[in-house]
C-alpha positions in Angstrom: 0.0 0.4 0.0 2.7 2.0 0.6 4.3 1.9 -2.6 1.2 2.2 -4.6 0.8 6.0 -2.1 4.3 6.7 -3.0 3.9 6.2 -7.5 0.8 7.6 -6.6 2.3 11.0 -5.6 5.0 10.7 -8.1 2.4 10.8 -11.3 1.1 13.6 -9.2 4.0 15.4 -9.5 5.1 14.6 -12.5 1.8 15.7 -13.5 2.2 19.0 -12.5 6.0 19.9 -13.1 5.1 19.4 -16.6 2.3 22.0 -16.6 -0.5 19.4 -16.6 -3.2 21.6 -16.4 -7.5 21.2 -17.2 -7.2 23.0 -20.4 -9.7 21.9 -22.8 -8.0 21.8 -26.8 -12.6 21.7 -28.0 -12.9 25.2 -26.1 -9.3 26.0 -27.4 -10.4 25.4 -31.1 -13.7 27.3 -30.6 -11.7 30.8 -29.1 -9.1 30.4 -31.7 -12.3 30.6 -34.2 -14.9 32.8 -32.7 -11.3 35.7 -32.4 -10.6 35.3 -35.4 -6.9 34.0 -35.4 -7.8 32.8 -38.7 -7.7 35.7 -40.3 -4.4 36.3 -39.9 -2.3 32.9 -38.6 -4.5 30.4 -41.2 -7.8 28.3 -40.1 -4.8 25.4 -40.1 -3.2 27.8 -37.7 0.0 26.6 -40.1 -0.7 28.9 -43.5 -0.7 32.5 -42.4 -1.4 35.0 -44.8 1.7 36.3 -44.8 5.7 34.7 -45.2 6.1 36.7 -42.0 3.3 35.8 -39.7 4.6 32.8 -37.3 3.5 29.1 -37.6 1.8 28.8 -34.7 0.5 25.2 -34.8 2.6 22.3 -33.2 4.1 25.5 -31.2 5.3 24.5 -27.5 2.2 25.2 -25.1 4.0 27.2 -22.7 5.1 29.6 -25.4 2.6 30.5 -27.0 0.8 31.1 -22.9 4.1 33.5 -22.5 3.8 35.4 -26.0 -0.2 35.9 -25.7 0.1 37.3 -21.8 3.0 39.5 -23.4 0.8 41.0 -25.7 -1.7 41.0 -23.2 0.7 43.5 -21.0 2.3 45.6 -23.9 -1.1 46.3 -25.1 -1.9 47.4 -21.1 1.3 49.8 -21.7 3.0 48.4 -18.9 6.9 48.6 -18.3 9.5 47.3 -20.8 10.7 45.9 -17.7 7.4 43.4 -17.0 8.5 41.5 -20.5 6.0 43.1 -22.8 4.8 42.9 -26.7 3.9 45.3 -28.5 1.9 45.3 -31.7 -0.8 47.3 -31.6 -2.8 43.8 -34.0 -1.8 41.4 -31.3 -2.6 43.6 -28.7 -6.1 44.4 -29.4 -6.3 40.7 -30.2 -5.8 39.8 -26.8 -6.4 42.2 -24.4 -10.4 40.2 -25.0 -9.1 37.3 -23.8 -8.9 35.4 -20.6 -6.8 33.7 -19.4 -8.5 30.4 -19.7 -8.7 31.4 -23.1 -5.2 31.9 -23.6 -4.6 28.3 -22.1 -7.2 26.8 -24.0 -5.5 28.2 -27.8 -1.5 27.1 -26.8 -2.9 23.2 -25.5 -5.0 23.4 -28.9 -2.2 25.1 -31.0 0.1 22.8 -29.2 -1.7 19.6 -30.2 -2.3 20.6 -34.3 0.3 18.6 -36.1 2.5 20.7 -38.1 6.5 21.1 -39.3 7.2 22.0 -35.6 6.1 18.8 -34.5 8.1 16.5 -33.0 8.0 13.4 -35.7 8.5 10.2 -32.9 
């Protein structure tokens, strides 16, 4: 029984350390569509309308969350020391997002196949 308890506790710690959360992939896809991310990044999130726009599908989830929060801080005119990204278009887009939207969109994008994905 003691070994089982230790195994379960270890599994919980690994899940927490890996950044696992209750992100909802269906909600992420719905938010991606609702907030018209596809209008610039493409419906598949890898066929952008401009070659300078990044491929989002298959990108690391934590990176996407960080970037979206940085755009949100930039739109709020926080000081540069707050790790901000300033872009008028992205600032206006992310100003509408809740923290749950950011987590769900990032999780959905990270789960999409793309040239950025790791192939096994």
